[in-house]
C-alpha positions as CSV (number, residue, x, y, z in Angstrom):
1,X,76.6,73.7,87.6
2,X,80.2,74.3,86.5
3,X,83.0,74.0,89.0
4,X,86.2,76.1,89.0
5,X,88.5,76.9,91.9
6,X,91.9,78.7,91.7
7,X,94.4,78.8,94.5
8,X,98.1,77.9,95.3
9,X,99.8,74.8,96.5
10,X,103.4,74.7,97.8
11,X,106.2,72.8,96.2
12,X,108.5,73.0,99.3
13,X,108.6,76.8,99.7
14,X,107.5,77.8,96.2
15,X,103.8,78.7,95.6
16,X,102.4,76.9,92.5
17,X,99.2,78.0,90.8
18,X,96.5,75.3,91.0
19,X,93.1,75.1,89.2
20,X,90.4,72.5,89.9
21,X,87.7,72.4,87.2
22,X,85.3,70.2,85.3
23,X,87.2,68.2,82.7
24,X,86.0,68.3,79.0
25,X,86.5,66.7,75.6
26,X,89.7,68.4,74.9
27,X,91.3,66.8,78.1
28,X,90.5,63.2,77.1
29,X,93.9,62.2,75.6
30,X,95.8,63.6,78.6
31,X,93.5,62.0,81.1
32,X,94.1,58.6,79.5
33,X,97.9,59.2,79.6
34,X,97.6,60.1,83.3
35,X,95.8,56.8,83.9
36,X,98.7,54.9,82.3
37,X,101.2,56.7,84.5
38,X,99.2,56.2,87.7
39,X,98.2,52.5,87.1
40,X,101.1,50.6,85.5
41,X,101.2,46.8,85.4
42,X,100.2,44.6,87.1
43,X,97.1,46.9,87.1
44,X,95.0,45.8,84.1
45,X,95.4,48.3,81.3
46,X,91.9,47.6,80.1
47,X,90.7,49.4,83.2
48,X,92.3,52.7,82.1
49,X,89.8,55.2,80.8
50,X,88.7,55.1,77.2
51,X,87.1,58.0,75.3
52,X,83.6,56.5,75.4
53,X,83.7,56.4,79.2
54,X,85.1,59.9,79.4
55,X,82.4,61.2,77.1
56,X,79.8,59.7,79.3
57,X,81.3,61.4,82.4
58,X,81.1,64.9,80.9
59,X,77.6,64.4,79.4
60,X,75.8,62.3,82.0
61,X,77.2,63.8,85.2
62,X,79.6,66.7,84.4
63,X,79.5,67.9,88.1
64,X,81.3,64.6,89.0
65,X,84.1,65.0,86.4
66,X,86.8,67.1,88.0
67,X,90.4,67.6,87.0
68,X,93.4,69.6,88.5
69,X,95.9,71.6,86.7
70,X,99.4,72.6,88.0
71,X,100.8,75.7,86.5
72,X,98.7,75.0,83.4
73,X,99.5,71.2,83.1
74,X,96.8,68.6,83.6
75,X,97.9,66.7,86.7
76,X,95.1,64.5,87.8
77,X,91.3,63.8,87.9
78,X,88.5,62.6,90.2
79,X,85.3,61.1,88.8
80,X,82.0,60.3,90.5
81,X,78.5,59.0,89.8
82,X,75.3,59.5,91.6
83,X,73.7,56.2,92.9
84,X,71.2,55.1,95.6
85,X,73.1,53.5,98.4
86,X,71.5,51.4,101.2
87,X,73.8,51.2,104.2
88,X,72.2,47.9,105.2
89,X,73.4,46.3,102.1
90,X,77.0,47.6,101.5
91,X,78.4,44.7,99.4
92,X,78.9,45.4,95.7
93,X,81.5,45.2,92.9
94,X,83.2,48.2,91.3
95,X,82.0,47.3,87.8
96,X,78.4,47.0,89.1
97,X,78.2,50.3,90.9
98,X,80.1,52.3,88.3
99,X,78.8,50.5,85.2
100,X,82.4,49.5,84.6
101,X,83.3,53.2,84.5
102,X,80.7,54.1,81.8
103,X,78.3,55.5,84.5
104,X,75.2,54.8,82.3
105,X,73.5,53.9,85.6
106,X,73.9,57.5,86.8
107,X,70.8,58.3,89.0
108,X,70.0,62.0,89.3
109,X,67.8,61.2,92.2
110,X,70.4,59.1,94.0
111,X,71.4,59.8,97.6
112,X,75.2,59.2,97.2
113,X,78.1,60.5,95.2
114,X,80.2,57.4,94.5
115,X,83.8,57.8,93.5
116,X,84.6,56.0,90.3
117,X,88.3,56.8,90.1
118,X,91.0,59.2,91.4
119,X,94.3,59.6,89.5
120,X,97.2,62.0,90.2
121,X,100.4,62.0,88.2
122,X,103.3,60.6,90.3
123,X,105.5,63.7,89.8
124,X,102.8,65.9,91.4
125,X,101.8,63.7,94.4
126,X,103.9,65.6,96.9
127,X,101.6,68.6,96.4
128,X,98.6,67.1,98.0
129,X,96.4,67.3,94.9
130,X,94.5,64.1,95.7
131,X,93.3,65.6,99.0
132,X,92.4,68.9,97.2
133,X,90.4,67.0,94.6
134,X,88.5,65.1,97.3
135,X,87.7,68.3,99.2
136,X,86.3,69.7,96.0
137,X,84.1,66.7,95.5
138,X,82.8,67.1,99.1
139,X,81.7,70.6,98.0
140,X,79.8,69.0,95.1
141,X,78.1,66.6,97.6
142,X,77.0,69.6,99.7
143,X,75.9,71.6,96.6
144,X,73.7,68.7,95.4
145,X,72.3,68.0,98.8
146,X,73.4,64.4,98.8
147,X,73.8,62.3,101.9
148,X,77.3,61.1,101.5
149,X,80.4,60.6,99.3
150,X,81.3,56.9,99.1
151,X,83.9,54.7,97.4
152,X,85.9,51.5,97.6
153,X,89.5,52.1,98.5
154,X,92.2,49.7,97.3
155,X,94.4,48.2,100.0
156,X,97.6,47.6,98.0
157,X,99.7,46.9,101.0
158,X,97.6,44.0,102.0
159,X,99.3,41.3,99.9
160,X,102.5,41.8,101.9
161,X,100.8,40.6,105.2
162,X,97.9,38.5,103.9
163,X,99.3,35.2,105.3
164,X,99.2,36.5,108.8
165,X,96.4,39.0,108.8
166,X,92.7,39.1,107.7
167,X,91.6,42.1,105.7
168,X,89.8,43.5,108.8
169,X,92.9,43.1,110.9
170,X,95.0,44.9,108.3
171,X,92.6,47.8,108.1
172,X,92.5,48.0,111.9
173,X,96.3,48.1,111.9
174,X,96.3,51.0,109.4
175,X,93.7,52.9,111.4
176,X,95.8,52.5,114.6
177,X,99.0,53.7,112.8
178,X,100.7,50.3,113.1
179,X,100.9,49.8,109.3
180,X,100.7,52.4,106.5
181,X,98.8,51.8,103.3
182,X,99.3,54.3,100.4
183,X,95.6,54.3,99.5
184,X,93.8,53.8,102.8
185,X,96.0,56.2,104.7
186,X,95.5,58.8,102.0
187,X,91.7,58.4,102.3
188,X,91.8,58.7,106.1
189,X,93.8,61.9,105.8
190,X,91.2,63.2,103.3
191,X,88.4,62.8,105.8
192,X,87.0,59.4,104.8
193,X,85.8,56.7,107.3
194,X,85.9,52.9,106.7
195,X,82.5,51.3,107.0
196,X,82.9,47.8,105.5
197,X,85.4,45.4,103.8
198,X,84.2,44.2,100.4
199,X,85.5,41.0,98.8
200,X,85.8,40.6,95.0
201,X,85.5,44.3,94.5
202,X,87.9,44.7,91.7
203,X,90.6,42.6,90.0
204,X,93.6,43.7,92.0
205,X,96.5,41.4,92.8
206,X,98.0,43.7,95.5
207,X,94.7,44.0,97.4
208,X,93.8,40.4,96.7
209,X,90.6,41.7,95.2
210,X,89.5,43.4,98.5
211,X,88.5,47.0,99.0
212,X,87.5,49.1,102.0
213,X,84.2,51.0,101.5
214,X,84.9,54.5,102.8
215,X,82.4,57.2,103.5
216,X,82.2,61.0,104.0
217,X,78.9,62.1,105.4
218,X,77.4,65.4,104.3
219,X,77.4,67.3,107.7
220,X,74.6,69.5,106.4
221,X,72.3,66.6,105.4
222,X,72.9,63.9,108.0
223,X,69.6,62.1,108.5
224,X,68.9,61.5,112.2
225,X,71.4,64.1,113.4
226,X,70.2,65.7,116.6
227,X,71.0,69.1,118.1
228,X,72.6,69.3,121.5
229,X,69.4,70.6,122.9
230,X,67.1,67.9,121.6
């Protein structure tokens, strides 16, 4: 089912028209350019989107291919894939769970919408577009009746304190507000909850290849949830 939402964000006191919709073939060149702006070196350029990956997104799971426009200009995207996730075995690599971004492993019967990537042009980040995209994907989770939204969050601030802190200690400090992290703090503000540290998740010098597995549970489909009177 197609997704389209129109509303306003505020650039200081000025309302700016926003559209969140499914991306399509005509957006591919701009989406690749956005990746280059969002993930400059030392992030590996081979991990930017290519057109084969984007084609798979819009054909295999178009519901999980969202983009945002600001006053008519493409400003960012959020991509997901359906997988089956077992909370008892959380460890995995990004390339395994996302098929290296090609999502040929998309499982229409999966229980989890897994975030493959989120990208927002730097010049638009003060508008809160990443959080808006994430909220839109929560709506997709509810629409499809999935158990959760899940994804591995980079922890790019970790390399600055790695000599004195373990990954778990670092995340604990971020949660307590002692340290900020540009990715993990954003995900916390977006409603995501950390559930596990994953080693060797993705080639990422700043995170020392670590990631934090972060979840949003579908409140309408939470298995085992009991009513106050039960």
